[in-house]
C-alpha positions in Angstrom: 32.1 -7.0 -34.8 33.0 -4.9 -31.7 30.3 -4.9 -28.9 28.8 -1.3 -28.2 29.9 0.3 -24.6 26.7 0.8 -22.6 27.9 3.4 -19.6 26.1 4.2 -16.5 26.7 7.9 -15.5 25.6 9.3 -12.3 25.9 12.9 -11.7 26.4 14.4 -8.1 27.6 17.7 -7.2 26.2 21.2 -5.3 26.9 22.9 -2.7 25.5 22.8 1.0 24.8 25.7 2.8 22.7 25.2 6.0 22.9 22.0 8.6 19.7 20.7 7.2 21.3 20.9 3.8 24.7 19.4 5.3 22.5 16.0 6.9 20.5 15.4 3.3 23.7 15.6 1.2 25.6 13.0 4.0 22.2 9.8 2.8 23.0 11.7 -1.1 26.3 10.3 -1.2 25.7 7.3 0.3 22.6 6.9 -2.6 25.2 7.6 -5.5 28.5 5.2 -3.8 25.4 2.4 -3.6 23.9 2.6 -6.8 27.7 2.8 -8.4 28.3 0.2 -7.0 25.0 -2.3 -8.1 25.7 -0.5 -11.8 29.0 -2.3 -11.7 27.7 -5.5 -11.0 25.2 -5.3 -13.4 25.4 -7.5 -16.5 26.0 -5.5 -20.0 27.4 -2.4 -18.4 31.0 -1.7 -19.5 31.6 2.0 -17.2 30.3 3.6 -14.4 31.2 7.1 -14.6 30.3 9.6 -12.0 30.7 12.8 -12.2 31.0 15.3 -8.6 32.8 18.0 -7.3 32.9 16.5 -4.0 36.4 15.5 -3.2 35.8 12.7 -0.5 32.7 11.1 -2.8 35.4 10.6 -5.2 38.0 9.5 -3.5 35.7 6.5 -2.2 34.4 5.9 -5.4 37.2 5.6 -6.9 38.0 3.2 -4.5 35.5 0.8 -5.4 36.7 1.7 -9.1 34.3 3.9 -10.7 35.7 5.9 -13.2 35.5 9.4 -11.7 34.6 12.8 -13.8 36.0 15.7 -11.1 33.9 19.0 -12.1 35.0 20.8 -9.0 37.1 23.0 -11.5 34.0 23.7 -13.9 33.9 27.1 -14.0 30.1 27.1 -15.3 28.3 24.0 -15.0 25.6 23.3 -17.2 23.8 19.7 -17.0 23.7 18.6 -20.5 26.5 20.2 -22.1 28.2 18.3 -19.4 26.7 15.0 -20.5 27.8 15.6 -23.7 31.2 16.4 -22.6 31.3 12.9 -20.3 29.2 10.9 -23.4 31.9 11.9 -25.9 35.0 11.7 -23.3 34.6 8.6 -22.8 33.3 7.5 -26.0 29.4 5.8 -24.6 27.4 4.4 -27.8 24.1 4.1 -25.1 23.9 5.8 -22.1 22.3 4.9 -18.6 22.0 8.2 -16.6 20.7 9.4 -13.3 20.9 11.8 -10.8 23.6 10.9 -7.8 20.3 10.8 -5.4 17.9 9.2 -7.4 16.0 5.6 -7.0 17.9 4.5 -3.9 16.0 1.7 -3.9 17.1 0.5 -7.0 18.4 -3.1 -7.8 21.5 -4.6 -9.6 19.1 -6.5 -12.0 17.1 -3.1 -12.9 20.4 -2.0 -14.1 20.7 -5.4 -16.0 17.6 -4.9 -17.2 18.1 -1.8 -18.9 21.2 -2.1 -20.0 20.2 -5.6 -22.2 16.4 -2.9 -24.0 19.9 -0.9 -24.6 22.0 -3.5 -26.8 18.6 -5.0 -28.0 16.7 -2.2 -29.5 18.0 0.9 -31.2 17.1 4.5 -31.2 15.3 4.2 -28.3 15.3 6.5 -24.5 13.9 4.6 -21.4 12.7 6.8 -18.7 10.6 6.0 -15.2 8.4 8.9 -16.2 6.6 10.2 -18.8 6.7 13.8 -17.8 9.9 14.3 -15.7 12.3 11.8 -15.5 14.2 10.7 -13.2 16.5 8.2 -15.0 17.2 8.6 -18.8 18.9 6.0 -20.6 18.8 6.3 -24.3 21.2 5.0 -28.2 22.4 6.2 -29.5 24.8 8.4 -27.0 25.3 10.7 -30.1 21.9 11.9 -30.1 22.7 14.6 -27.7 24.1 16.6 -30.5 20.7 16.7 -32.3 19.1 17.8 -29.2 18.7 21.6 -27.6 21.3 21.1 -24.5 18.6 21.1 -21.4 20.1 22.8 -18.1 18.8 19.8 -16.2 18.0 16.3 -16.3 14.0 16.8 -16.0 13.2 17.3 -19.4 16.2 14.6 -21.0 13.8 12.4 -21.6 11.1 14.4 -23.4 13.3 16.1 -25.1 15.4 12.7 -26.9 11.3 11.7 -27.5 10.9 14.7 -29.3 14.1 14.0 -31.3 13.0 11.0 -33.0 13.8 8.4 -30.0 11.1 5.4 -29.5 10.0 5.7 -25.9 10.0 2.7 -23.7 8.6 3.0 -20.4 10.3 1.0 -17.2 7.7 -1.1 -16.0 5.8 0.7 -12.9 7.3 0.0 -9.1 7.9 1.9 -6.3 11.7 1.9 -6.3 11.5 2.9 -9.8 9.9 6.3 -8.6 11.3 7.0 -5.1 14.2 10.2 -5.5 15.6 11.9 -3.1 15.2 15.6 -3.0 14.1 16.5 0.0 14.1 15.8 4.0 10.8 13.6 4.4 12.1 11.9 1.6 15.1 10.8 4.0 12.7 10.3 7.0 10.7 7.5 4.8 13.9 5.5 3.5 14.5 5.1 7.1 11.5 2.9 7.1 12.9 1.1 4.4 14.9 -2.3 4.6 16.4 -2.5 1.3 19.0 -0.2 1.3 23.0 0.1 0.2 25.7 -0.5 3.1 26.3 3.7 2.7 23.1 4.8 2.5 22.5 3.1 5.3 25.4 3.8 7.4 24.3 8.0 6.4 20.8 7.2 7.7 21.9 6.0 11.1 23.6 9.2 12.4 20.6 11.2 11.1 18.9 12.9 14.3 15.6 14.8 12.4 12.0 15.0 13.7 10.2 12.2 12.0 6.8 12.6 14.6 4.3 13.6 11.8 5.8 11.0 9.0 4.9 8.4 11.7 1.0 9.8 13.2 0.4 9.7 9.2 1.4 6.7 8.8 -0.1 5.2 11.5 -3.9 7.1 10.4 -3.1 5.3 6.9 -2.9 1.7 8.6 -5.7 1.7 11.1 -8.0 3.3 8.3 -10.5 0.5 6.3 -13.6 -2.1 7.6 -15.6 0.2 8.8 -13.9 2.9 9.3 -12.0 4.3 6.7 -9.9 7.4 7.5 -9.7 10.3 4.6 -6.4 10.2 3.0 -5.6 14.2 1.4 -3.1 14.4 -0.9 -1.9 18.0 -2.8 0.6 18.7 -5.3 1.8 17.1 -8.3 -0.5 14.1 -7.6 0.1 11.2 -10.0 -2.7 9.0 -11.1 -0.4 5.9 -10.8 -0.4 6.6 -6.9 -4.0 6.9 -6.7 -4.8 3.7 -8.2 -2.0 2.1 -6.0 -3.9 3.7 -3.3 -6.8 3.0 -5.0 -5.9 -1.3 -5.2 -4.8 -1.7 -1.8 -5.8 0.7 0.8 -8.7 1.0 3.0 -8.8 4.6 2.4 -11.2 7.4 1.2 -8.6 9.5 -1.1 -9.1 13.3 -1.4 -6.8 14.0 -4.5 -5.8 17.7 -5.4 -3.2 17.3 -8.3 -2.0 20.5 -9.9 1.0 21.4 -12.1 2.0 18.3 -12.9 5.7 18.8 -14.7 6.3 22.0 -13.9 9.3 22.1 -13.5 10.4 19.3 -16.6 8.0 21.5 -18.6 10.3 25.3 -17.3 7.1 26.7 -16.2 8.4 27.0 -13.4 11.1 29.3 -14.7 8.5 31.4 -16.3 7.0 31.9 -13.6 3.7 30.2 -15.3 2.5 27.9 -12.1 -1.2 28.5 -11.1 -2.7 26.4 -8.0 -6.3 26.5 -7.2 -5.2 25.8 -3.4 -2.7 28.0 -3.6 -5.3 31.0 -4.6 -7.6 29.3 -2.0 -4.6 29.7 0.7 -4.1 32.9 0.0 -7.7 34.2 0.5 -8.5 32.3 3.7 -4.8 32.7 5.0 -2.8 29.6 6.7 -4.8 29.1 10.1 -8.3 28.9 7.9 -6.9 27.0 5.3 -5.8 23.8 7.5 -9.1 24.2 9.9 -11.1 23.7 6.6 -8.6 20.6 5.2 -9.1 18.9 8.3 -13.2 19.2 8.3 -12.5 16.8 5.6 -9.4 15.3 6.0 -7.8 13.0 9.0 -4.7 13.0 7.6 -2.8 15.1 4.6 0.3 14.5 2.4 1.0 18.5 0.7 3.8 18.5 -2.4 4.3 22.6 -0.8 6.7 23.3 -3.6 3.5 23.9 -5.8 2.7 26.3 -4.0 5.9 27.9 -3.6 6.4 27.8 -6.9 2.5 29.9 -7.3 3.5 32.6 -5.3 6.8 32.6 -6.9 8.6 32.3 -3.9 12.4 31.2 -4.7 13.1 29.8 -1.2 17.0 28.6 -0.2 17.2 25.1 0.2 17.5 25.8 3.9 13.8 26.8 4.0 12.6 24.6 1.6 13.8 22.1 4.0 13.0 23.7 7.6 9.1 23.8 6.6 9.4 20.0 6.4 10.5 19.4 9.3 8.9 21.5 11.3 11.3 23.7 12.6 9.4 26.8 11.8 12.3 29.0 14.2 15.2 28.5 11.4 13.1 29.0 8.4 13.6 32.9 7.5 10.7 33.1 4.7 7.6 34.8 6.6 5.2 33.3 4.7 6.7 30.0 4.7 7.2 30.4 8.4 3.3 30.8 9.5 2.7 28.3 7.0 4.8 25.5 8.4 3.9 26.4 11.9 -0.2 26.4 11.1 0.7 23.3 9.3 2.6 21.5 12.2 -0.9 22.3 14.5 -3.2 21.6 12.4 -5.3 19.2 14.2 -4.8 16.5 11.8 -1.3 14.9 10.9 0.0 17.0 8.1 3.3 16.1 6.5 5.1 18.6 3.8 7.6 17.5 0.7 8.3 18.1 -2.0 6.8 15.7 -5.3 8.4 12.5 -3.7 6.5 12.6 -0.6 2.9 12.2 -2.6 4.8 10.0 -5.0 7.2 7.5 -5.2 8.3 7.8 -1.5 4.8 7.2 -0.2 4.6 4.2 -2.7 8.2 2.8 -1.4 6.4 3.5 2.6 3.7 1.5 1.5 4.9 -1.3 0.3 7.8 -1.6 3.1 5.2 -1.7 5.8 3.0 -4.5 3.6 0.0 -2.9 3.0 0.3 -3.3 -0.7 -0.2 -7.3 -0.8 -3.4 -6.8 -3.1 -0.8 -6.1 -6.0 -0.3 -3.2 -8.3 -1.7 -1.7 -10.9 -0.6 -2.1 -14.7 -0.7 1.6 -15.5 2.5 4.3 -17.2 4.0 6.7 -15.4 
């Protein structure tokens, strides 16, 4: 009986239009290279395929023995259609898919464990998150023919489950939930030791302001005993990170959670995102908002993408990323410039970013700084 072929498929591509995007891209390429090497070293993985439109990344990965699927000549890239093409072209019976900058702290044995699950179990989809998976592994590969082809990877796991595959959740950990989407995620990754050599090399060349992140972490670290700091998390806050914090940190948590799954459920695309915090921000203005926030919190981490979607702001990556870094003069959008300036002038440390800032990235940096010694709760994503 022929052994079924398990392939790891990594997509990394796009275009960088600004200096801050170029800096982020260098790290993304490093993560993609390191993850291809980890996958190649894993037991049970037969082939590693990198789909990319970056010639330099393709060249470096190809010299490592990775199979390269070039997308530069693709006139209209569609995620689901191209994934189907890769699965068919390389005759994959089982697929482990992840984006290029996904899970920079994933380990070789994680790939091995997932490959073993796919060989042992039939008609399953393995994901790292219920609502918006960053890693989706499934068997059979032919199942892609029975779902509506998604235009992004967030919804893939959900569609495969709806089509009849049994869902298996990867055991929760910081490394399985950390994704690189924004500059603050990169600054968090700089705080971590267990990164691959290509990622470390890319991180060593970065020069991005991280003082607000460091100040925020110092407030959290000093909290406890008879003086509990108030930690505010705003945005797509997962109950998992709340449980991690409550189990391990001496802080009082103020969590304002809304619009989880807004991308995977296409609410953002349809303009359906509604935020209570966004309404309040509109009513009082940015300066007053941060004044109120400072009256109830000693430190705040804010997933600003929910607020942007609430306001129907379709902002370019350059504006979003410059806001995360507090580079006020580089932001073109008037509202975001005003909001960012108010955040960075707030009386408390305020850190701006995307979803990973208040979930996988926060989890990873707390773990890295030795603040999670009492163990983690066993909860689903």
